[in-house]
C-alpha positions in Angstrom: 0.0 0.0 0.0 1.2 3.5 -0.7 0.2 4.7 2.7 -1.2 3.1 5.9 -4.7 2.0 5.2 -5.7 2.1 8.8 -4.1 5.4 9.7 -6.9 7.7 10.8 -6.4 11.4 11.6 -4.7 10.1 14.7 -6.2 12.4 17.3 -7.7 14.6 14.7 -10.9 16.5 15.6 -10.8 15.0 19.1 -7.9 17.3 19.9 -8.9 20.2 17.6 -10.6 21.5 20.7 -7.2 22.0 22.3 -6.1 24.4 19.5 -6.8 27.4 21.7 -4.2 26.3 24.1 -1.6 26.3 21.3 -2.4 29.8 20.1 0.7 31.2 21.8 3.0 28.3 20.7 4.1 25.2 22.5 3.8 25.6 26.3 7.1 25.4 28.2 7.9 21.8 29.3 5.5 20.1 27.0 7.0 17.1 25.2 5.2 15.8 22.1 4.9 12.1 21.3 7.8 10.4 19.5 7.9 8.6 16.2 10.7 6.5 17.5 8.6 5.2 20.4 5.8 4.2 18.0 8.1 2.6 15.5 10.4 0.8 17.9 8.2 0.4 21.0 9.0 1.2 24.6 9.3 -0.7 27.9 8.2 0.6 31.3 8.7 -1.3 34.5 5.9 -1.7 37.1 7.8 0.6 39.4 8.2 3.3 36.7 4.5 3.0 35.8 3.5 3.6 39.4 5.1 7.0 39.2 3.1 8.2 36.2 -0.2 10.1 36.4 -3.2 8.0 35.5 -1.5 4.8 34.5 -2.0 1.1 35.2 0.4 -1.8 34.8 -1.0 -5.1 33.4 0.4 -8.4 32.2 -0.8 -10.4 29.2 0.8 -13.2 27.4 3.9 -12.8 29.6 4.3 -9.1 28.7 4.1 -6.3 31.2 2.5 -3.1 29.7 1.9 0.3 31.3 -1.3 1.9 30.0 -1.7 5.6 30.3 -5.3 7.0 30.4 -6.5 10.6 30.4 -9.5 11.1 32.6 -11.8 14.1 33.0 -14.4 13.9 35.8 -15.0 11.6 38.6 -16.0 8.0 37.7 -16.9 6.9 41.2 -20.3 5.3 41.1 -20.6 6.2 37.4 -20.0 4.7 33.9 -17.2 6.5 32.0 -17.0 7.0 28.2 -13.8 5.4 26.9 -12.4 6.5 23.6 -10.0 4.4 21.4 -8.3 6.4 18.7 -7.2 5.0 15.3 -3.8 3.6 14.3 -0.8 5.9 13.6 1.8 3.5 12.2 2.0 2.4 8.5 4.2 2.2 5.5 5.5 5.0 3.3 5.5 4.8 -0.5 9.0 3.4 -0.3 8.0 0.7 2.2 9.5 2.4 5.3 7.6 2.6 8.6 6.2 6.0 9.2 4.0 7.7 11.8 1.0 9.8 11.1 2.3 13.4 11.2 -0.6 14.8 13.3 0.3 12.3 16.1 3.7 13.9 16.4 2.2 17.3 17.3 0.3 15.9 20.3 1.2 15.5 23.9 -0.4 14.4 27.2 -1.3 17.9 28.1 -3.3 18.3 25.0 -5.2 15.1 25.5 -6.1 16.3 29.0 -7.6 19.4 27.4 -9.6 17.4 24.9 -10.8 15.0 27.5 -12.1 17.9 29.6 -13.9 19.5 26.6 -15.5 16.3 25.6 -16.5 15.5 29.2 -18.3 18.8 29.3 -19.9 18.1 25.9 -21.1 14.6 26.8 -22.0 15.4 30.4 -20.1 12.3 31.6 -16.6 11.3 32.7 -14.4 10.7 29.7 -11.4 8.5 29.5 -9.0 8.8 26.5 -7.4 5.4 26.5 -3.7 5.3 25.5 -3.6 2.2 23.2 -0.6 0.0 23.6 2.5 1.7 22.1 0.8 5.1 21.8 0.0 8.2 23.8 2.5 7.4 26.5 1.5 3.7 26.9 4.4 1.2 26.7 4.6 -1.7 24.3 4.8 -1.7 20.5 2.1 -0.3 18.3 3.1 -2.8 15.7 1.1 -5.3 17.8 -2.1 -3.4 17.2 -5.4 -5.1 16.4 -4.0 -8.3 18.0 -4.9 -10.7 20.7 -2.2 -9.1 22.9 -3.6 -5.6 22.5 -7.2 -6.8 23.2 -6.1 -8.7 26.3 -4.0 -5.7 27.6 -7.0 -3.4 26.9 -9.5 -5.6 28.8 -7.1 -6.0 31.8 -6.4 -2.3 31.8 -10.1 -1.5 31.9 -10.5 -3.8 34.9 -7.6 -2.0 36.7 -9.0 1.4 35.8 -12.5 0.5 37.0 -11.1 -0.7 40.3 -8.8 2.3 40.8 -11.4 5.0 39.8 -14.5 3.4 41.3 -16.4 3.2 38.0 -19.4 1.0 37.7 -19.0 0.3 34.0 -18.1 1.9 30.7 -19.4 3.2 27.4 -17.1 2.8 24.4 -16.3 4.7 21.2 -13.6 3.7 18.8 -12.3 5.0 15.5 -10.8 2.8 12.7 -8.2 0.5 14.1 -9.2 1.5 17.6 -12.8 0.6 16.7 -11.7 -3.0 16.4 -11.2 -3.1 20.2 -14.8 -2.3 20.8 -16.3 -5.7 19.8 -13.6 -7.5 21.8 -14.3 -5.5 24.9 -18.1 -5.8 24.5 -17.8 -9.6 24.0 -15.9 -9.9 27.3 -17.8 -7.6 29.6 -21.3 -7.3 31.0 -20.8 -3.6 32.1 -20.9 -1.8 28.7 -23.9 0.5 28.2 -23.3 2.2 24.8 -20.8 1.0 22.2 -20.0 3.0 19.0 -17.8 1.6 16.2 -16.7 4.2 13.7 -15.0 3.2 10.3 -13.8 -0.1 11.7 -12.4 -2.9 9.4 -14.8 -5.4 11.0 -14.5 -8.1 8.3 -10.8 -8.1 8.9 -10.0 -11.4 7.2 -11.3 -10.0 3.9 -9.7 -6.7 4.6 -6.2 -8.2 5.1 -6.6 -10.4 2.1 -7.6 -7.5 -0.1 -4.4 -5.6 0.9 -2.0 -8.5 0.8 -1.6 -8.7 4.6 -1.2 -12.2 6.2 -3.9 -12.8 8.7 -2.3 -14.2 11.8 -4.1 -16.8 13.7 -1.8 -18.1 16.5 -0.2 -16.7 19.6 -0.3 -13.2 21.1 0.0 -11.6 17.7 -3.0 -13.3 16.3 -5.2 -10.8 14.5 -8.5 -9.8 16.0 -11.5 -11.3 14.1 -14.7 -9.3 14.9 -16.8 -11.5 12.6 -15.9 -14.5 14.7 -16.8 -12.7 17.9 -20.1 -11.6 16.5 -22.2 -14.2 18.4 -20.8 -13.2 21.8 -21.3 -9.5 21.0 -24.8 -10.2 19.7 -25.6 -11.9 23.1 -24.6 -8.7 24.9 -27.0 -6.7 22.8 -30.0 -9.0 23.4 -30.1 -9.5 27.2 -32.2 -7.9 29.9 -29.8 -5.0 30.2 -28.4 -4.9 26.7 -25.4 -3.0 25.3 -26.6 -0.5 22.7 -24.4 -1.1 19.7 -23.9 1.4 16.8 -21.8 1.2 13.6 -21.0 4.5 11.8 -20.0 4.1 8.1 -19.2 6.5 5.4 -20.1 4.7 2.1 -17.4 6.8 0.4 -14.6 5.6 2.8 -11.5 4.7 0.9 -9.3 3.8 3.8 -11.7 1.1 5.2 -14.3 0.7 2.4 -17.9 0.0 3.5 -17.7 -3.5 2.0 -15.4 -4.4 5.0 -17.9 -2.9 7.5 -21.3 -3.8 6.3 -21.1 -7.6 6.7 -20.8 -7.2 10.4 -24.4 -6.0 10.6 -25.6 -9.3 9.1 -23.3 -11.3 11.4 -24.8 -9.7 14.5 -28.3 -10.0 13.3 -27.8 -13.7 12.2 -26.6 -14.3 15.8 -29.8 -12.8 17.2 -28.4 -9.5 18.2 -29.0 -5.9 17.2 -26.7 -3.2 15.8 -27.8 0.2 14.5 -25.8 1.2 11.4 -25.7 4.8 10.5 -24.6 6.0 7.0 -23.0 9.4 7.5 -20.2 11.5 6.1 -16.7 11.4 7.5 -14.0 14.1 7.6 -11.0 14.1 5.4 -10.1 13.2 1.8 -10.5 9.5 2.5 -14.0 10.0 4.1 -12.7 8.0 7.0 -12.5 10.2 10.2 -15.7 9.8 12.2 -14.2 10.6 15.6 -16.5 13.4 16.6 -19.6 11.8 15.3 -18.8 8.6 17.3 -18.6 10.7 20.5 -21.8 12.7 19.7 -23.7 9.4 19.0 -22.4 8.2 22.3 -23.8 11.3 23.9 -27.2 10.7 22.3 -27.1 7.1 23.5 -26.3 8.2 27.1 -29.3 10.6 26.9 -31.6 7.7 26.2 -32.4 8.9 22.7 -34.0 6.1 20.7 -32.1 4.3 17.9 -34.5 5.7 15.3 -34.0 9.2 16.6 -30.2 8.9 16.5 -30.3 7.5 13.0 -32.5 10.4 11.9 -30.2 12.9 13.5 -27.0 11.7 11.9 -27.9 9.8 8.7 -26.7 11.5 5.5 -24.9 14.4 7.2 -21.7 15.8 5.7 -18.3 15.1 7.1 -18.0 18.6 8.6 -21.7 18.9 9.5 -21.2 18.8 13.3 -22.6 20.7 16.3 -20.7 23.8 17.2 
C-alpha cells in the first residue's frame, strides 16, 4: 500500500478543541509524542508505571504493559466514556515505517484538554485510552489489532475500574481503535453504549484485499470481529443490553464499506442488534468519524432512541457537526 490504510487522523478532531491552548505556541515543558517510540516500542517497569499520572500496569501473554489514560471527571459510582483512537503506524510509499504526522504534534497535556472539553460536551466522565504503544503507553504499536492488544485493553479497563471506582463503561472507537470495541463488549457485562466508527470489522477479507497475512496463532493473532459476533450479539440482546452502533461513510476509501457492512448481518444472524448509520466522515478519505462517534455516544447516554439517533446523523456531511 502507498500509505497506511488504517491510519486515521490520529487524534484529529478530538484534539482540535485543544487548539486554543496552542495559540501562543508550544507551552514550556510540553514534550510531544515520539515517532521513535511508536516505530520501535518502549518498555516501562511496574515501578516506573506507578510514578506516572493515571497509569495502570497489566500483564498479558507474559508481557508487562503500562497503559496511560487521560480522565476528565469523577467516575466513582458512574460509567465512564472510553475512547480508542485509530492507528498511527503504517508504511510510506517506499516501504518504510512512518508515523501519522498529526500524532507527532500531540502531547499528554493536549489530550487532557480534549478530555475535559468532551467530558463537558457529553455530560459524563471521559477516558481517552492510550492504546498499547501510543499516547504514553508502553509496548509496541506494531502489535495493534492483535490478541495481545485486546487482552491488555481488557485488563487495563479492569484496573481502571477498580482504581477509579467506576461501575462500568461506554465505548467509542475509530478505525483500528474501533476493532477493540467488539472484543471488549464480548468480554464484559458492564458496557452500556458502544459505538464503532469506520472499523475494518470483516478483517479477514480486509487483510486479504491488501495482501496482509492474517495471523491466527499466539499473542500476535489478529482480531476477528466477525468470529466474535455471536458473543457480541448476546450482549445486545439481554435484559440489560449493550446498545451497539456502527458508523460508516459509504465513500470511505481507507476502510471501504464492504469491509464494514457484513458485520451487521453477522450480528443479526446471531440474534443481536446493531444500528448502522450511514454518515459523512471528515478528510479526503472520508474516514474520520471521531467526533460523530462521540456525539452518537452522547445521544445514547441521553436515552435517545435508535430511530431518533439515525434520523439525526444519517446522511450528514463530514464537517456537519454541532458547534
